[in-house]
C-alpha positions in Angstrom: 1.0 7.2 7.7 0.1 6.7 4.0 -3.0 8.4 2.8 -2.2 8.9 -0.9 0.2 7.3 -3.3 1.2 6.9 -6.9 1.7 4.0 -9.4 3.0 5.2 -12.7 5.7 2.7 -13.8 4.9 1.1 -17.2 4.5 -2.8 -17.1 7.7 -3.3 -19.2 9.7 -1.6 -16.5 8.0 -3.5 -13.6 8.9 -6.9 -15.0 12.5 -6.5 -14.0 11.5 -5.9 -10.4 8.4 -8.2 -10.2 9.6 -10.9 -12.5 7.7 -13.7 -10.7 4.3 -12.1 -11.0 1.9 -11.7 -13.9 1.4 -8.0 -14.7 -1.4 -6.8 -17.0 -0.6 -4.7 -20.0 -3.8 -2.5 -19.9 -2.0 -0.1 -17.6 -3.2 3.4 -16.6 -0.8 5.6 -14.7 -2.1 6.8 -11.3 -0.7 10.0 -9.8 -3.2 10.5 -6.9 -4.5 7.2 -5.5 -6.9 7.8 -2.6 -8.6 5.7 0.1 -11.6 3.6 -1.0 -10.2 3.4 -4.6 -9.0 0.3 -6.2 -5.2 -0.3 -5.7 -2.8 -2.8 -7.3 -2.0 -5.8 -5.0 -0.3 -9.2 -5.2 -1.6 -11.6 -2.5 0.1 -14.5 -0.7 -2.5 -17.0 -2.0 -4.5 -17.9 -5.1 -8.0 -17.4 -3.7 -11.2 -18.8 -5.0 -12.3 -15.5 -6.4 -9.2 -15.0 -8.7 -7.9 -18.6 -9.1 -6.8 -19.6 -12.6 -3.2 -20.9 -12.4 -0.4 -21.0 -9.9 1.2 -17.7 -11.1 0.4 -14.9 -8.7 -1.4 -12.1 -10.6 -1.6 -8.4 -10.1 -5.2 -7.7 -8.8 -7.1 -4.6 -7.7 -8.6 -4.4 -4.2 -10.4 -1.6 -2.5 -8.1 0.4 -0.3 -9.4 0.3 3.2 -9.6 -3.1 4.9 -13.1 -4.5 5.7 -12.8 -7.2 8.3 -14.8 -10.4 7.6 -16.9 -9.8 10.7 -17.8 -6.2 9.7 -21.5 -5.2 9.6 -20.9 -2.3 7.2 -18.3 -1.7 4.5 -17.9 1.9 5.6 -15.5 0.7 8.3 -12.9 0.3 5.5 -12.4 4.1 5.3 -10.9 4.0 8.8 -8.7 1.0 8.0 -6.4 2.3 5.3 -3.3 1.8 7.5 -2.3 -0.7 10.1 0.4 -0.2 12.7 3.2 -2.8 12.4 3.6 -2.9 16.2 0.1 -4.1 17.0 -1.0 -6.3 14.1 -1.1 -9.4 16.1 -3.3 -7.7 18.8 -5.9 -5.8 16.9 -9.1 -7.8 16.0 -9.3 -6.0 12.7 -5.9 -7.2 11.5 -4.6 -10.2 13.5 -6.2 -12.9 11.3 -5.1 -11.2 8.1 -1.6 -10.9 9.5 -1.5 -14.6 10.1 -3.0 -15.7 6.8 -3.7 -12.9 4.2 -0.7 -10.8 3.4 -0.1 -8.9 0.2 2.2 -6.4 -1.6 0.6 -3.1 -2.6 2.5 -1.7 -5.6 3.6 1.9 -5.7 6.3 4.2 -6.9 5.8 7.1 -4.4 3.5 8.5 -1.7 2.5 11.8 -0.2 2.6 13.4 3.2 1.4 16.8 4.4 3.7 19.0 6.5 2.5 21.9 8.7 3.6 25.3 7.3 4.3 28.1 9.8 1.7 30.9 9.4 -0.5 28.9 7.1 -3.7 27.0 7.7 -3.1 24.4 5.0 -0.3 21.9 5.1 2.4 21.6 2.4 2.2 18.3 0.4 5.5 16.4 0.0 6.1 13.6 -2.5 8.3 10.7 -1.3 9.9 8.1 -3.5 13.0 6.0 -4.2 15.9 7.9 -5.7 15.9 5.3 -8.5 12.2 6.2 -9.2 11.5 2.4 -9.5 8.3 0.6 -8.5 8.4 -0.8 -5.0 6.0 -2.7 -2.7 4.3 -1.7 0.5 3.6 -4.5 3.0 -0.1 -5.0 3.2 -2.9 -7.2 4.5 -6.1 -8.2 2.7 -9.5 -9.5 3.4 -12.7 -10.6 1.6 -16.0 -9.4 3.0 -19.4 -10.7 1.7 -22.1 -8.1 1.7 -25.7 -9.1 2.2 -26.7 -7.4 -1.0 -24.3 -9.3 -3.3 -23.0 -12.8 -3.9 -19.6 -11.4 -4.9 -17.3 -10.7 -2.0 -15.5 -7.3 -1.7 -11.7 -7.7 -1.7 -10.0 -5.0 0.4 -6.6 -4.2 1.8 -4.6 -2.0 4.2 -1.0 -0.7 4.1 1.2 -1.4 7.1 3.1 1.5 8.7 6.1 1.7 11.1 8.3 4.4 12.7 10.1 6.4 10.1 13.8 6.4 9.1 15.9 9.4 10.2 15.5 11.1 6.8 11.7 11.1 7.0 11.0 11.6 10.7 10.8 15.4 10.3 8.0 14.9 7.7 5.8 12.5 9.7 6.0 10.2 12.7 5.0 7.2 10.6 5.9 5.8 7.2 4.6 2.9 5.2 6.6 -0.3 5.3 8.4 -0.7 2.0 9.6 -4.3 1.5 12.9 -4.8 -0.4 12.6 -7.2 -3.3 14.5 -9.9 -1.4 11.8 -9.9 1.3 8.8 -10.3 -1.0 8.8 -14.1 -1.0 9.1 -14.3 2.8 6.2 -11.9 3.2 4.1 -13.7 0.7 4.7 -17.2 2.2 1.4 -19.1 1.9 -0.7 -20.4 4.7 -0.7 -19.4 8.3 2.5 -17.9 9.6 3.4 -16.9 13.3 4.4 -13.3 13.9 7.9 -14.5 14.8 8.4 -15.3 11.1 7.1 -11.9 9.9 7.7 -9.1 12.4 11.4 -8.6 11.5 10.3 -7.6 8.0 8.2 -4.6 9.2 10.9 -2.0 9.6 11.7 1.4 8.0 13.2 1.4 4.5 16.7 3.0 4.3 16.5 6.8 4.0 19.7 6.8 2.0 17.7 5.3 -0.9 14.8 7.8 -0.7 14.1 11.4 -1.6 11.3 13.8 -0.7 10.3 17.2 -2.2 7.4 19.6 -2.0 4.7 19.5 -4.6 1.7 21.7 -5.5 -1.5 21.7 -3.5 -3.1 20.6 -6.7 -2.7 17.1 -5.2 -5.0 17.9 -2.3 -8.0 17.0 -4.4 -8.3 13.3 -5.3 -10.0 14.1 -8.6 -6.7 15.6 -9.8 -4.8 12.6 -11.1 -2.1 13.8 -13.6 1.7 14.3 -13.7 1.2 17.7 -12.3 0.7 16.1 -8.9 4.3 15.0 -8.6 6.0 18.0 -10.2 8.4 19.8 -7.8 7.7 23.3 -6.8 
């Protein structure tokens, strides 16, 4: 699962990793991104809402996918994650899987682990040992509410079974796409699952680290470096 994450890497450091994309300079570090908030994405298409040139830009979509057929935007709060194994089967995700894929940028995420003898779980922060920005595999949609002419752009983060290093923390982990797989995932137009499914696997645990952090992170309003400080 992925229910909170961070994005704190300055733009000048992201360019070396995301050199083919346009990254804005008005950057604000985020240490506690929560569902329904706006998250940084790069889509597989230049859509009519954000078109300007052929360079894919970093955009901000609501975290929690709202299917185009939804009657209410509230459904998005239950669609923050999508299981890699069933994307082509679930009505909420199958069309987006074919046509609307994206990268969701991050540099770490949180999980909560049961603690013996305590009612509250222990938060754990997970990131690459290099501390570099990376990209979750995601899907996106646009939903047009009755009360507005402007569509709501939303996204979900895809999850898979964890690598051996993380399986003791949680039975799921977000799909982290290596840089060499970005172009394949962002291929434009409709793609069959045979072209995509092999990308949705667990990232190597050898390149990742995890450590406990303060329960300060439990409240989404707390959005500061203290969230990721080891305890």
